[in-house]
Backbone as CSV, one residue per row, in Angstrom:
resi,resn,N_x,N_y,N_z,CA_x,CA_y,CA_z,C_x,C_y,C_z
1,MET,0.831,-1.175,0.000,0.000,0.000,0.000,0.882,1.247,0.000
2,LYS,0.485,2.210,-0.815,1.278,3.426,-0.942,1.066,4.332,0.267
3,ASP,2.188,4.833,0.801,2.136,5.702,1.975,1.676,7.097,1.548
4,LYS,0.680,7.627,2.217,0.189,8.966,1.903,1.129,9.997,2.513
5,THR,1.409,11.033,1.749,2.234,12.115,2.280,1.315,13.214,2.771
6,ASP,1.650,13.716,3.917,0.814,14.782,4.447,1.345,16.150,4.011
7,LEU,0.602,17.178,4.293,0.923,18.521,3.845,2.255,19.010,4.416
8,ASN,2.561,18.684,5.655,3.822,19.127,6.257,5.029,18.534,5.530
9,LYS,4.943,17.275,5.122,6.047,16.660,4.375,6.208,17.325,3.022
10,LEU,5.101,17.632,2.377,5.177,18.303,1.090,5.821,19.683,1.211
11,ARG,5.500,20.376,2.276,6.065,21.716,2.473,7.576,21.670,2.671
12,GLN,8.067,20.579,3.185,9.490,20.475,3.467,10.293,20.046,2.251
13,THR,9.647,19.541,1.243,10.382,19.126,0.048,10.463,20.276,-0.938
14,LYS,11.497,20.258,-1.741,11.686,21.315,-2.732,10.682,21.202,-3.865
15,GLU,10.148,20.037,-4.082,9.202,19.822,-5.161,7.885,20.540,-4.910
16,TYR,7.578,20.807,-3.652,6.316,21.432,-3.300,6.297,22.927,-3.621
17,ILE,7.453,23.553,-3.649,7.516,25.000,-3.835,6.882,25.369,-5.173
18,PRO,5.838,26.189,-5.135,5.178,26.540,-6.394,6.070,27.415,-7.266
19,LYS,6.002,27.158,-8.539,6.809,27.933,-9.479,6.157,29.302,-9.672
20,ARG,6.921,30.343,-9.447,6.399,31.695,-9.604,6.439,32.084,-11.070
21,LYS,5.442,32.790,-11.490,5.399,33.246,-12.871,6.377,34.397,-13.055
22,THR,7.065,34.375,-14.162,7.979,35.460,-14.447,7.188,36.661,-14.947
23,VAL,7.848,37.804,-14.991,7.199,39.022,-15.455,6.758,38.862,-16.905
24,ASP,7.577,38.176,-17.727,7.217,37.965,-19.126,5.933,37.152,-19.255
25,GLU,5.801,36.107,-18.429,4.586,35.292,-18.470,3.371,36.109,-18.059
26,LYS,3.522,36.948,-17.010,2.423,37.792,-16.564,2.042,38.796,-17.637
27,CYS,3.055,39.397,-18.263,2.795,40.397,-19.296,2.124,39.763,-20.509
28,LYS,2.566,38.576,-20.892,1.974,37.900,-22.046,0.519,37.567,-21.768
29,ALA,0.244,37.069,-20.576,-1.141,36.737,-20.226,-2.007,37.990,-20.233
30,GLN,-1.478,39.070,-19.679,-2.235,40.312,-19.639,-2.418,40.886,-21.043
31,THR,-1.382,40.784,-21.878,-1.475,41.269,-23.256,-2.550,40.508,-24.016
32,ASP,-2.625,39.200,-23.796,-3.651,38.395,-24.454,-5.046,38.826,-24.007
33,LYS,-5.197,39.122,-22.706,-6.488,39.575,-22.193,-6.880,40.911,-22.814
34,VAL,-5.913,41.822,-22.913,-6.183,43.139,-23.478,-6.551,43.016,-24.949
35,LYS,-5.813,42.191,-25.677,-6.101,41.990,-27.099,-7.510,41.441,-27.286
36,GLU,-7.879,40.472,-26.470,-9.211,39.876,-26.555,-10.289,40.920,-26.255
37,LYS,-10.047,41.746,-25.245,-11.013,42.770,-24.865,-11.155,43.831,-25.957
38,ILE,-10.039,44.230,-26.571,-10.088,45.217,-27.650,-10.868,44.663,-28.834
39,GLU,-10.627,43.403,-29.184,-11.363,42.785,-30.288,-12.861,42.740,-29.991
40,GLU,-13.198,42.459,-28.733,-14.605,42.428,-28.331,-15.229,43.826,-28.435
41,ILE,-14.500,44.841,-27.987,-15.002,46.218,-28.036,-15.200,46.671,-29.480
42,VAL,-14.238,46.365,-30.341,-14.347,46.762,-31.748,-15.515,46.042,-32.416
43,ALA,-15.694,44.765,-32.128,-16.815,44.017,-32.719,-18.147,44.611,-32.265
44,THR,-18.258,44.929,-30.992,-19.476,45.551,-30.470,-19.703,46.916,-31.107
45,SER,-18.619,47.664,-31.276,-18.729,48.990,-31.886,-19.193,48.897,-33.336
46,HIS,-18.666,47.928,-34.064,-19.100,47.741,-35.456,-20.587,47.372,-35.513
47,GLN,-21.012,46.551,-34.573,-22.425,46.171,-34.525,-23.294,47.390,-34.228
48,LYS,-22.880,48.213,-33.256,-23.625,49.424,-32.922,-23.606,50.413,-34.077
49,LEU,-22.485,50.460,-34.787,-22.367,51.375,-35.921,-23.349,50.998,-37.029
50,ASN,-23.564,49.705,-37.208,-24.460,49.242,-38.261,-25.930,49.227,-37.841
51,GLN,-26.199,48.975,-36.556,-27.585,48.754,-36.144,-28.028,49.598,-34.955
52,GLY,-27.215,50.517,-34.497,-27.559,51.264,-33.298,-28.292,52.553,-33.579
53,THR,-28.651,53.230,-32.490,-29.263,54.549,-32.611,-28.184,55.553,-32.977
54,SER,-28.574,56.791,-33.217,-27.596,57.795,-33.642,-26.553,58.061,-32.553
55,SER,-26.966,58.073,-31.284,-25.994,58.298,-30.206,-25.052,57.105,-30.058
56,GLU,-25.578,55.884,-30.241,-24.731,54.693,-30.190,-23.737,54.687,-31.346
57,LYS,-24.171,55.162,-32.503,-23.285,55.236,-33.660,-22.157,56.220,-33.418
58,MET,-22.473,57.364,-32.807,-21.434,58.357,-32.504,-20.422,57.795,-31.511
59,MET,-20.920,57.087,-30.502,-20.037,56.477,-29.509,-19.171,55.408,-30.157
60,ALA,-19.734,54.626,-31.056,-18.995,53.561,-31.735,-17.880,54.149,-32.589
61,VAL,-18.162,55.240,-33.280,-17.135,55.896,-34.093,-15.994,56.366,-33.208
62,GLY,-16.316,56.947,-32.060,-15.281,57.400,-31.124,-14.421,56.264,-30.611
63,VAL,-15.045,55.148,-30.286,-14.308,53.984,-29.789,-13.379,53.448,-30.863
64,ILE,-13.883,53.323,-32.074,-13.070,52.800,-33.171,-11.901,53.738,-33.463
65,GLN,-12.141,55.044,-33.429,-11.058,56.010,-33.647,-10.004,55.909,-32.554
66,LEU,-10.433,55.741,-31.301,-9.493,55.610,-30.189,-8.630,54.364,-30.346
67,VAL,-9.241,53.249,-30.679,-8.487,52.002,-30.869,-7.505,52.151,-32.026
68,ASN,-7.937,52.796,-33.104,-7.042,53.010,-34.244,-5.861,53.900,-33.870
69,GLU,-6.088,54.934,-33.064,-5.005,55.814,-32.626,-4.011,55.071,-31.739
70,ILE,-4.516,54.246,-30.838,-3.629,53.459,-29.975,-2.813,52.482,-30.809
71,GLN,-3.446,51.846,-31.791,-2.737,50.911,-32.662,-1.658,51.639,-33.459
72,LEU,-1.979,52.792,-33.998,-1.006,53.578,-34.760,0.159,53.993,-33.873
73,LEU,-0.134,54.418,-32.658,0.900,54.841,-31.724,1.847,53.699,-31.393
74,THR,1.303,52.515,-31.136,2.160,51.382,-30.786,2.949,50.868,-31.979
75,LYS,2.406,51.012,-33.192,3.151,50.590,-34.378,4.291,51.552,-34.694
76,GLU,4.050,52.852,-34.541,5.073,53.838,-34.880,6.153,53.952,-33.812
77,CYS,5.822,53.625,-32.582,6.785,53.750,-31.486,6.891,52.436,-30.709
78,PRO,7.277,51.324,-31.349,7.241,50.032,-30.655,8.261,49.900,-29.524
79,ASN,9.401,50.555,-29.640,10.439,50.402,-28.628,10.634,51.664,-27.796
80,TYR,9.664,52.531,-27.816,9.741,53.776,-27.061,9.417,53.483,-25.602
81,SER,10.414,53.570,-24.743,10.247,53.149,-23.355,9.283,54.036,-22.572
82,GLU,9.131,55.263,-22.969,8.237,56.162,-22.250,6.767,55.900,-22.587
83,LEU,6.512,55.186,-23.683,5.138,54.941,-24.114,4.337,54.205,-23.041
84,GLY,4.899,53.123,-22.517,4.213,52.371,-21.472,3.979,53.200,-20.231
85,LYS,4.975,53.992,-19.852,4.832,54.859,-18.676,3.736,55.890,-18.896
86,ASN,3.694,56.459,-20.102,2.678,57.466,-20.399,1.277,56.872,-20.412
87,ILE,1.146,55.662,-20.948,-0.163,55.004,-20.967,-0.606,54.676,-19.548
88,LYS,0.333,54.193,-18.727,-0.001,53.919,-17.331,-0.429,55.196,-16.617
89,LYS,0.273,56.270,-16.885,-0.059,57.552,-16.265,-1.437,58.019,-16.729
90,LEU,-1.725,57.841,-18.018,-3.011,58.234,-18.584,-4.161,57.505,-17.894
91,PHE,-3.973,56.214,-17.611,-5.010,55.423,-16.979,-4.910,55.425,-15.453
92,GLY,-3.955,56.152,-14.916,-3.831,56.251,-13.462,-3.261,55.017,-12.807
93,ILE,-2.394,54.298,-13.517,-1.771,53.089,-12.966,-0.347,53.443,-12.553
94,ASN,-0.109,53.444,-11.259,1.232,53.787,-10.776,1.951,52.599,-10.181
95,LYS,1.269,51.460,-10.039,1.886,50.285,-9.439,2.879,49.663,-10.401
96,LYS,3.952,49.137,-9.848,4.909,48.383,-10.654,4.448,46.940,-10.697
97,PHE,4.841,46.247,-11.774,4.485,44.842,-11.945,5.305,43.996,-10.996
98,ASN,4.656,43.141,-10.213,5.347,42.230,-9.295,5.231,40.832,-9.796
């Protein structure tokens, strides 16, 4: 019969230590979430643009223009280190990634 290991034994072994995610893994996961959310917003905006009321259409145009400006900015300045800081400042994010 196999001996069951209890939680205290697991804590004492090196195998139990959970692997921490690196900053790159966290950033990639977050980037994927943002990309998915932007695609969802643009799809909703296109739907509102085609079938919404006049105020919804105006809002949809604004959203699409904003997304296009952000895309243009990131394409023209891909390695600009201040870009991320400025975007964080714009959205009021002052925390560093842990």
